[in-house]
C-alpha positions in Angstrom: 0.0 0.0 0.0 3.1 2.3 -0.1 2.8 5.4 -2.2 -1.0 5.5 -2.0 -2.3 9.1 -2.3 -3.8 10.9 0.7 -5.2 14.4 0.9 -5.3 16.2 4.3 -7.8 19.1 4.6 -7.3 21.0 7.8 -6.9 24.7 8.6 -4.7 24.2 11.6 -1.0 24.3 10.5 0.4 22.3 13.4 -2.1 19.4 12.8 -1.3 19.4 9.1 2.4 19.4 9.6 2.5 16.5 12.0 0.0 14.3 10.1 1.8 15.0 6.8 5.2 14.1 8.2 3.9 10.9 9.8 2.2 9.7 6.6 5.1 10.7 4.3 7.6 8.8 6.4 5.2 5.8 6.1 5.5 6.0 2.3 2.3 7.7 1.4 2.0 10.4 -1.3 0.5 13.3 0.7 -1.0 16.7 -0.3 -2.6 19.3 2.0 -5.3 21.9 1.8 -6.3 24.6 4.3 -10.0 25.0 3.2 -12.6 23.5 0.9 -11.9 25.7 -2.1 -8.2 24.9 -2.0 -9.1 21.2 -1.7 -11.4 21.3 -4.8 -8.6 23.0 -6.7 -6.1 20.3 -5.8 -8.6 17.5 -6.6 -8.7 18.7 -10.2 -5.3 17.1 -10.7 -4.9 14.8 -7.7 -6.8 11.6 -7.0 -6.4 10.6 -3.4 -7.2 7.1 -2.1 -8.1 8.6 1.3 -9.1 12.1 2.4 -8.6 13.2 6.0 -11.4 15.8 6.4 -11.5 18.3 9.2 -15.2 18.9 10.0 -14.7 22.6 11.1 -13.3 24.4 8.0 -13.7 28.1 7.2 -16.2 28.7 4.5 -17.7 25.5 3.2 -17.4 23.1 6.1 -16.0 19.6 6.0 -19.4 17.8 5.9 -20.7 20.0 3.1 -17.5 19.2 1.1 -18.0 15.5 1.9 -21.5 15.5 0.5 -20.3 17.3 -2.7 -17.5 14.8 -3.2 -19.7 11.8 -2.6 -22.2 13.1 -5.1 -19.4 13.3 -7.7 -19.1 10.0 -9.6 -15.4 10.6 -10.1 -14.7 11.0 -6.4 -17.3 8.8 -4.7 -14.8 5.9 -4.2 -12.4 8.0 -2.2 -12.3 7.0 1.5 -13.2 10.1 3.6 -12.3 10.1 7.3 -13.8 12.9 9.3 -11.5 14.6 11.8 -12.7 16.9 14.6 -11.3 18.5 17.7 -14.7 19.4 19.1 -16.1 15.9 20.0 -19.7 17.1 20.1 -22.4 14.5 20.7 -23.9 13.4 17.4 -20.8 14.5 15.3 -20.0 10.9 14.4 -23.6 10.3 13.3 -23.6 13.5 11.2 -20.3 12.5 9.7 -21.7 9.1 8.6 -24.9 10.7 7.3 -22.8 13.1 5.2 -21.0 10.1 3.6 -17.8 9.9 5.7 -16.3 6.4 5.9 -14.7 6.9 9.3 -14.4 9.3 12.2 -11.3 10.3 14.3 -10.8 12.8 17.1 -8.0 15.3 17.5 -5.4 15.4 18.9 -3.8 12.6 17.0 -1.6 10.0 18.7 1.8 9.8 16.9 2.2 6.1 18.0 -1.1 4.9 16.4 -2.0 7.4 13.7 -0.4 5.7 10.8 -1.9 2.3 11.8 -5.3 3.9 12.0 -5.0 5.3 8.5 -3.7 2.0 7.2 -6.6 0.2 8.8 -9.1 2.4 7.0 -7.4 1.7 3.7 -7.2 -2.1 4.3 -10.8 -2.4 5.6 -12.2 -0.4 2.8 -10.6 -2.8 0.3 -11.8 -5.9 2.2 -15.0 -4.8 4.1 -16.6 -1.6 2.9 -18.9 -1.5 5.9 -16.4 -2.4 8.6 -16.5 -0.8 12.0 -14.5 2.4 12.6 -11.4 1.9 14.7 -11.3 3.9 17.9 -9.1 6.9 17.9 -5.9 6.8 19.9 -5.4 8.0 23.5 -5.1 11.8 23.4 -3.6 12.2 26.9 -0.1 13.0 25.7 -1.5 16.3 24.2 -4.1 17.2 26.8 -1.7 19.0 29.1 -0.4 21.0 26.2 -3.8 22.0 25.1 -5.3 22.9 28.5 -3.3 26.0 29.1 -3.9 27.6 25.7 -7.6 26.7 25.9 -8.1 28.5 29.2 -6.0 31.5 28.4 -7.6 32.0 25.0 -11.1 31.5 26.6 -10.4 34.2 29.2 -9.3 36.6 26.5 -12.2 35.9 24.1 -14.9 36.0 26.7 -13.5 39.3 28.1 -13.5 40.8 24.6 -17.1 39.8 24.1 -18.2 41.3 27.4 -16.3 44.6 27.0 -17.4 45.1 23.4 -21.0 44.3 24.1 -20.8 41.3 21.8 -20.7 43.4 18.7 -19.0 40.7 16.7 -21.2 38.7 14.3 -23.4 36.1 16.0 -22.1 33.4 13.6 -18.5 34.1 14.6 -19.4 34.0 18.3 -21.3 30.7 17.9 -18.3 29.1 16.2 -16.1 30.1 19.2 -18.7 28.9 21.7 -19.1 25.6 19.8 -15.4 25.1 20.2 -15.6 25.7 23.9 -18.5 23.3 24.2 -16.5 20.5 22.5 -13.1 21.1 23.9 -14.2 21.9 27.5 -15.3 18.3 28.2 -12.4 16.8 26.3 -9.9 18.8 28.4 -11.6 18.1 31.7 -13.8 21.2 32.2 -17.4 19.9 31.9 -18.8 23.1 33.5 -17.4 25.1 30.5 -19.0 22.6 28.1 -22.4 23.0 29.9 -22.3 26.8 30.0 -21.1 27.0 26.4 -24.0 24.9 25.2 -26.4 27.2 27.1 -24.7 30.2 25.5 -25.0 28.6 22.1 -28.8 28.2 22.6 -29.0 31.9 23.6 -27.0 33.0 20.5 -29.1 30.9 18.2 -32.3 32.5 19.6 -30.6 35.9 19.1 -30.9 35.7 15.3 -34.4 37.1 15.6 -34.0 39.3 18.7 -30.9 39.9 20.9 -31.3 38.0 24.2 -30.4 40.0 27.3 -28.7 37.0 29.0 -25.9 36.7 26.5 -23.6 39.3 28.1 -24.1 37.7 31.5 -23.4 34.3 30.0 -20.1 35.4 28.6 -19.2 37.0 32.0 -20.0 33.7 33.8 -18.1 31.6 31.4 -15.1 33.9 31.7 -15.1 33.2 35.4 -15.1 29.5 34.7 -12.0 29.9 32.4 -10.3 32.0 35.1 -11.1 29.4 37.8 -9.7 26.7 35.6 -6.4 28.6 35.5 -6.4 29.2 39.3 -7.7 26.0 40.6 -6.8 23.2 38.2 -6.0 19.9 39.9 -2.6 20.1 38.1 -1.8 23.8 37.7 -1.3 25.0 34.1 1.9 26.7 35.2 4.3 25.2 37.8 4.9 27.1 41.0 8.6 27.5 40.5 7.9 29.1 37.1 5.5 31.6 38.8 8.2 32.4 41.4 10.8 32.9 38.7 8.8 35.2 36.5 6.8 37.2 39.2 7.1 41.0 38.7 9.3 40.6 35.6 8.9 43.0 32.7 8.6 41.5 29.2 8.8 43.5 26.0 7.0 42.4 22.9 8.0 43.3 19.4 6.5 42.4 16.1 3.1 41.0 17.3 -0.4 41.6 16.0 -2.9 43.0 18.5 -4.5 39.6 19.0 -1.2 37.7 19.4 0.1 40.4 21.9 -3.1 39.9 23.9 -2.5 36.2 24.0 1.1 36.7 25.3 -0.1 39.2 27.9 -2.7 36.7 29.2 0.0 34.0 29.5 2.3 36.2 31.5 -0.6 37.5 33.7 -0.8 33.9 35.0 2.6 34.2 36.6 2.2 37.8 37.7 4.6 39.2 35.1 3.9 42.2 32.8 4.2 42.0 29.0 4.0 45.2 27.0 4.0 45.9 23.3 7.1 48.0 22.5 5.9 48.9 19.0 8.2 48.8 16.0 12.0 49.2 16.2 11.9 50.1 12.5 9.9 53.2 13.4 12.4 54.6 15.8 12.2 52.5 19.0 15.7 52.4 20.4 17.7 50.3 22.9 16.5 52.6 25.8 13.0 51.1 25.5 14.5 47.6 25.8 16.7 48.2 28.8 13.7 48.6 31.2 12.6 45.0 30.4 14.0 41.7 31.7 13.3 39.8 28.5 12.5 40.7 24.9 10.2 38.4 22.8 10.5 39.2 19.2 8.2 37.7 16.5 9.8 37.4 13.1 6.8 35.6 11.5 5.8 39.0 10.0 7.7 41.4 7.7 7.6 44.0 10.5 9.1 41.5 12.9 12.0 40.8 10.5 12.7 44.5 10.1 12.7 44.9 13.9 15.1 41.9 14.2 17.5 43.6 11.7 17.4 46.7 14.0 18.1 44.6 17.1 21.1 42.7 15.6 22.6 46.0 14.4 23.1 47.1 18.0 26.7 46.7 19.1 25.8 45.7 22.6 22.6 43.7 23.1 22.1 43.7 26.8 18.8 41.8 27.2 18.0 38.2 26.4 15.9 37.8 23.3 13.4 34.9 22.8 12.8 34.6 19.1 9.5 33.4 17.6 10.0 32.4 14.0 8.6 30.4 11.2 10.3 27.1 10.1 11.0 28.5 6.7 12.8 31.6 8.0 15.0 29.5 10.3 15.9 26.8 7.8 16.4 29.1 4.8 18.7 31.4 6.8 20.8 28.4 7.9 20.0 29.4 11.5 21.6 32.9 11.2 18.5 34.4 12.8 19.5 32.6 16.0 23.0 34.0 16.4 21.8 36.8 18.7 18.9 35.0 20.4 19.3 33.1 23.6 16.4 30.8 22.6 13.7 30.4 20.1 10.2 28.9 19.5 8.8 27.9 16.1 5.3 29.1 15.4 2.6 28.1 16.0 3.5 28.6 19.7 2.1 27.2 22.9 1.5 29.4 25.9 3.0 27.0 28.4 6.1 26.4 26.3 6.5 30.2 25.9 6.6 30.6 29.7 9.0 27.6 30.2 11.5 29.1 27.7 11.1 32.6 29.2 11.7 31.3 32.7 15.0 29.8 31.7 16.2 32.9 29.9 15.7 35.5 32.6 19.2 36.9 33.5 21.0 35.3 30.5 22.7 37.4 27.9 23.0 36.7 24.2 26.3 35.1 23.0 26.7 35.8 19.3 28.3 33.0 17.3 30.9 33.4 14.6 29.4 34.1 11.2 30.7 30.8 9.8 32.5 27.8 11.3 34.0 25.2 9.1 34.0 21.5 9.9 36.4 18.8 8.6 33.7 16.1 8.7 29.9 15.7 9.0 28.6 16.1 12.5 27.2 13.0 14.2 24.0 12.9 16.1 22.9 10.0 18.3 19.2 9.7 18.7 18.2 7.7 21.9 14.5 6.9 22.1 12.5 3.7 22.4 9.8 5.0 20.1 10.6 4.0 16.4 8.4 6.8 15.1 10.8 9.3 16.7 13.7 7.9 14.6 11.6 7.7 11.4 10.8 11.4 11.8 14.2 12.8 12.7 16.7 10.7 10.8 15.6 11.7 7.2 15.4 15.4 8.1 18.9 15.5 9.7 20.4 13.5 6.8 19.1 16.2 4.4 20.9 18.8 6.4 24.2 17.0 6.1 24.3 15.2 9.4 25.1 11.6 10.1 22.8 9.8 12.6 23.0 6.7 14.8 19.9 5.3 16.5 19.7 3.6 19.9 16.7 2.5 21.9 17.6 2.1 25.5 19.9 3.7 28.1 22.7 1.2 28.1 22.9 1.3 24.3 23.1 5.1 24.6 26.1 5.0 26.9 27.9 2.4 24.6 27.3 4.6 21.5 28.6 7.7 23.2 31.8 6.0 24.4 32.5 4.3 21.0 31.3 7.0 18.6 32.0 10.4 20.4 29.0 12.1 18.8 28.6 15.9 18.5 25.0 15.9 19.7 22.9 13.4 21.7 19.1 13.5 21.5 18.1 11.8 24.8 14.6 10.7 26.0 14.1 11.0 29.7 12.0 7.8 29.9 13.8 4.8 28.4 14.2 1.1 29.3 17.2 -0.5 31.1 18.5 2.9 32.2 16.6 6.2 32.4 17.7 9.2 30.3 18.5 11.1 33.5 20.8 8.4 34.6 22.5 8.4 31.2 22.9 12.1 31.4 24.5 12.0 34.8 26.9 9.1 33.8 28.0 11.0 30.6 28.8 14.2 32.5 30.8 12.3 35.1 33.2 11.2 32.4 36.2 13.5 31.9 36.2 14.9 28.4 32.5 14.6 27.8 31.6 18.2 28.8 31.6 19.2 25.2 28.9 16.8 24.1 25.7 18.7 23.3 22.7 17.0 24.8 19.0 17.7 24.0 16.5 16.1 26.4 13.1 14.8 25.4 10.3 15.0 28.0 6.6 15.0 28.2 4.5 17.6 30.0 4.3 15.5 33.1 8.1 15.6 33.3 8.6 19.4 33.3 10.1 19.3 36.8 12.7 16.8 35.4 13.8 19.3 32.8 15.1 21.6 35.5 17.0 18.7 37.0 18.4 17.8 33.6 19.8 21.3 33.1 21.4 21.1 36.5 23.1 17.8 35.4 24.4 19.4 32.2 21.7 19.2 29.5 22.0 22.0 26.8 18.4 22.1 25.5 15.1 20.3 25.7 12.0 19.5 23.6 8.6 18.4 24.7 6.7 15.5 23.4 4.6 15.4 21.3 7.1 17.5 19.3 7.3 19.3 16.0 10.1 17.4 14.1 11.3 20.6 12.5 11.6 22.4 15.8 13.8 19.5 17.1 15.8 19.5 13.9 16.6 23.3 14.2 17.5 22.8 17.9 19.9 20.0 17.0 21.5 22.0 14.2 21.9 24.9 16.6 23.7 22.7 19.1 26.0 21.6 16.3 26.8 25.2 15.6 27.4 25.9 19.3 29.8 23.0 19.6 31.7 24.0 16.4 31.9 27.6 17.7 33.2 26.5 21.1 35.8 24.2 19.5 36.9 27.0 17.2 37.3 29.4 20.1 39.2 26.8 22.0 41.7 26.3 19.2 
């Protein structure tokens, strides 16, 4: 079944990127579309065996598009699997009624996703009416989603109350529908219940505005705020709150909505984030000196112009956290990172933003040489017991001129480091035979191994372990489920740091 064609239709870039990488590495021919119109244009010249269809699409939604495709004799044989993050009651029945052959829930599970897709393809060939396989366990991503869901809910509900709900009712219903579905999925059933009540009020408001709508948004805002304050497992660890309390954060290159999202995130830890405007319009270093950290967004043209102004300064005194697109980082061969202490690849997550910011407070940028020559290819050892991790990272690193070596448990990792003397080690905290933390401690005990650059893998439940890992000598970390391109850029940055340090030493 290798090389079979698959079309992913989804307007969420992170979902598309992960699904595409998983399927391409499994040998499938994958195309992607962000909405129904783009999908129809692609389908003029592309005949997918399976279509992964997001139900909630802008414009023509996924179920409307499914009906249209199933009514087309040239497309009716394509397998259409509905994909939704909302998990509303009756969605599966509506998907089947529209003609979908299967139904899956976001977030996808990287360990089972390809097998699920393969199962649809195989069962369609053998048993057209076969039962739909259950979607994988989403727990790995729930922690990552909760924080963003609560912060964005507080911000959106506040906006509706303060603006007297002057946005279009259809737009508000779409947001409330999202709250209703995701609230229960993420462990906030009260938000789901209140959102459904709000949805009923908004539906009745098409004829005449209902006076209870404003009060409803005020009440649901309090539920979002309570979720942030009183969650069984706090969205933000206590040590992070203590580290960031009263800090001043300057924002450069953000749109109004993104700046509001950043402010909401830092409000949780009692820090203040302010928009500094545009350096390209005359903002100087004096405006930056009053802040403990600068977060600069280079995903926009204005942000790139601002970054050029920043790097032109002879003495950059404040740590800079760079938010950038994958294309900008990879096309520039990481030159954007030379003056940044750390970076995040968009789309960013609020919890990860705070984690990175916490580590950076008090650090100063250390510019690298413009170019460092190597006599041979760098070697990266990847230590993880999940084969999908290797299938994602190895091809990407090889394309960037890196040799790789894969190991799958702690003891194999120590043996590989001793025998191969790699430049970078990608090390999972949780591994069989010997934990990643024990491996890290053993490596740093060995004389001469201080130069090895080590990137630790963790999951959200292990955030406290990340602090311990840095204490033992880790150089960077990435959180599972991860963006493969983010990890690739982090690995290549560590390669550059090692080459620079060796160059200075010589």
